[in-house]
C-alpha positions in Angstrom: -32.8 -127.5 24.8 -29.8 -127.2 22.5 -31.9 -127.8 19.4 -34.3 -125.0 20.3 -31.5 -122.6 20.8 -30.0 -123.3 17.4 -33.4 -123.0 15.9 -34.0 -119.6 17.6 -30.6 -118.3 16.4 -31.3 -119.5 12.8 -34.8 -117.8 12.8 -33.4 -114.6 14.3 -30.6 -114.5 11.7 -33.0 -115.1 8.9 -35.3 -112.3 10.1 -32.5 -109.8 10.5 -31.1 -110.7 7.1 -34.5 -110.1 5.5 -34.9 -106.9 7.5 -31.8 -105.5 6.0 -33.9 -104.9 3.0 -33.4 -103.5 -0.4 -30.6 -101.0 -1.2 -28.1 -102.7 1.0 -25.4 -104.6 -1.0 -23.9 -107.7 0.5 -20.3 -106.8 -0.6 -20.3 -110.0 -2.6 -17.1 -111.0 -4.3 -16.6 -110.6 -8.0 -16.7 -114.4 -8.5 -19.4 -116.7 -7.3 -17.2 -119.6 -6.2 -15.0 -117.6 -3.8 -14.2 -118.5 -0.3 -12.3 -115.5 0.9 -13.9 -112.4 2.5 -14.8 -109.5 0.3 -12.2 -106.7 0.0 -15.1 -104.2 0.0 -15.9 -104.7 3.7 -14.5 -101.8 5.7 -12.3 -104.1 7.9 -10.7 -105.7 4.8 -9.0 -102.7 3.2 -7.0 -99.6 4.1 -7.6 -96.0 2.9 -5.2 -93.0 2.8 -5.8 -89.3 1.9 -3.2 -87.5 -0.1 -3.1 -84.0 -1.7 -3.8 -84.0 -5.4 -3.2 -81.3 -8.0 -5.5 -78.3 -7.7 -7.8 -77.2 -10.5 -9.4 -73.8 -11.2 -11.2 -72.8 -8.1 -10.7 -76.1 -6.2 -8.3 -78.0 -4.0 -8.3 -81.8 -4.6 -7.5 -84.7 -2.3 -7.2 -88.3 -3.4 -8.5 -91.2 -1.2 -6.8 -94.4 -2.2 -8.1 -97.8 -1.1 -5.9 -100.9 -1.0 -6.8 -104.4 -0.2 -4.1 -106.8 1.0 -3.7 -110.4 -0.3 -6.2 -112.9 1.1 -9.3 -111.0 0.2 -11.6 -111.5 -2.7 -12.1 -108.8 -5.4 -15.5 -107.1 -5.4 -17.4 -104.5 -7.4 -17.8 -100.8 -6.5 -19.8 -98.1 -8.2 -20.4 -94.3 -7.8 -19.3 -92.0 -5.1 -19.0 -93.0 -1.5 -21.9 -91.7 0.7 -22.4 -90.6 4.3 -19.0 -88.9 4.2 -18.0 -87.3 7.4 -14.8 -85.3 8.2 -13.2 -85.1 11.6 -10.1 -83.7 13.3 -8.7 -85.5 16.3 -12.0 -87.3 16.8 -14.2 -84.2 16.6 -16.7 -84.1 13.7 -16.2 -80.9 11.6 -19.8 -80.7 10.5 -19.1 -80.3 6.7 -21.4 -82.5 4.6 -20.3 -83.5 1.1 -22.3 -83.9 -2.1 -21.2 -86.0 -5.1 -20.3 -85.4 -8.7 -19.5 -87.5 -11.8 -20.8 -90.7 -13.3 -22.4 -92.8 -10.6 -23.0 -95.9 -12.7 -19.5 -96.9 -13.7 -18.5 -100.2 -12.0 -14.9 -100.9 -11.0 -13.2 -104.0 -9.6 -11.5 -103.6 -6.3 -9.3 -106.1 -4.5 -5.7 -107.2 -4.0 -3.6 -105.8 -6.9 -6.5 -103.7 -8.0 -6.5 -100.4 -5.9 -9.1 -97.8 -6.5 -9.4 -94.1 -5.6 -11.9 -91.3 -5.4 -11.6 -87.5 -5.4 -12.5 -85.0 -2.7 -13.0 -81.6 -4.4 -13.0 -78.6 -2.1 -13.8 -75.0 -3.2 -10.8 -72.7 -2.9 -13.0 -69.8 -2.0 -14.5 -69.6 1.4 -13.4 -70.7 4.8 -11.9 -74.1 5.0 -11.4 -76.3 8.1 -8.5 -78.7 8.7 -9.3 -82.4 9.0 -7.3 -85.5 9.6 -9.8 -88.2 8.8 -12.7 -89.0 6.4 -15.3 -91.7 7.1 -17.6 -93.0 4.3 -19.8 -95.8 3.1 -18.8 -97.5 -0.2 -21.4 -98.2 -2.9 -21.7 -101.5 -4.9 -23.7 -101.6 -8.1 -26.8 -102.7 -6.2 -26.6 -100.4 -3.1 -24.6 -99.5 0.0 -22.0 -101.9 1.4 -22.6 -102.2 5.1 -20.2 -100.5 7.5 -18.0 -97.4 7.5 -14.6 -97.1 5.9 -12.1 -94.6 7.3 -9.2 -92.8 5.6 -6.4 -91.0 7.3 -4.5 -87.9 6.0 -4.3 -84.2 6.2 -6.9 -82.1 4.2 -9.0 -79.0 4.5 -12.8 -79.1 3.8 -15.4 -76.4 3.3 -19.0 -75.9 2.4 -19.5 -77.1 -1.1 -17.1 -80.1 -0.8 -17.9 -82.8 -3.4 -17.0 -86.5 -3.7 -16.1 -88.0 -7.0 -16.9 -91.6 -8.1 -14.6 -94.5 -7.4 -12.1 -95.0 -10.2 -9.5 -97.7 -11.0 -5.9 -97.3 -9.9 -3.9 -95.7 -7.1 
């Protein structure tokens, strides 16, 4: 009976892995011979929102991602997707587009923080938020899971998300 159970679990895992399909990155580490978990997985990094200098007609916020020691570096590309803003657990309902070069690849991991920009139009009605959730992108598709950043910001219709860049 034990052998059948192991076989069934193996078959189910294989089927589910195959069903994940194309367009879903596996958050694989930057090096092939690594043993540590990937820093790109949402549970393996922290994210913080801070106010950034404004530009003509826009407020800017910087979302900085940091991975602690013990995680393997990985590759990210483009702007995060599925961005949602909330305040005290309530979804605000503002959806965000993206801007900038979506093909540039950056390395993220311990000692290699990354950031992206949230660009909010100055004109129009803005709504306060305290949290942004998002899905990171690898060069070959989405990284499974949702990352969360904490920090005060205001969002409005027309908010755009910039691509991930090197540095804090």
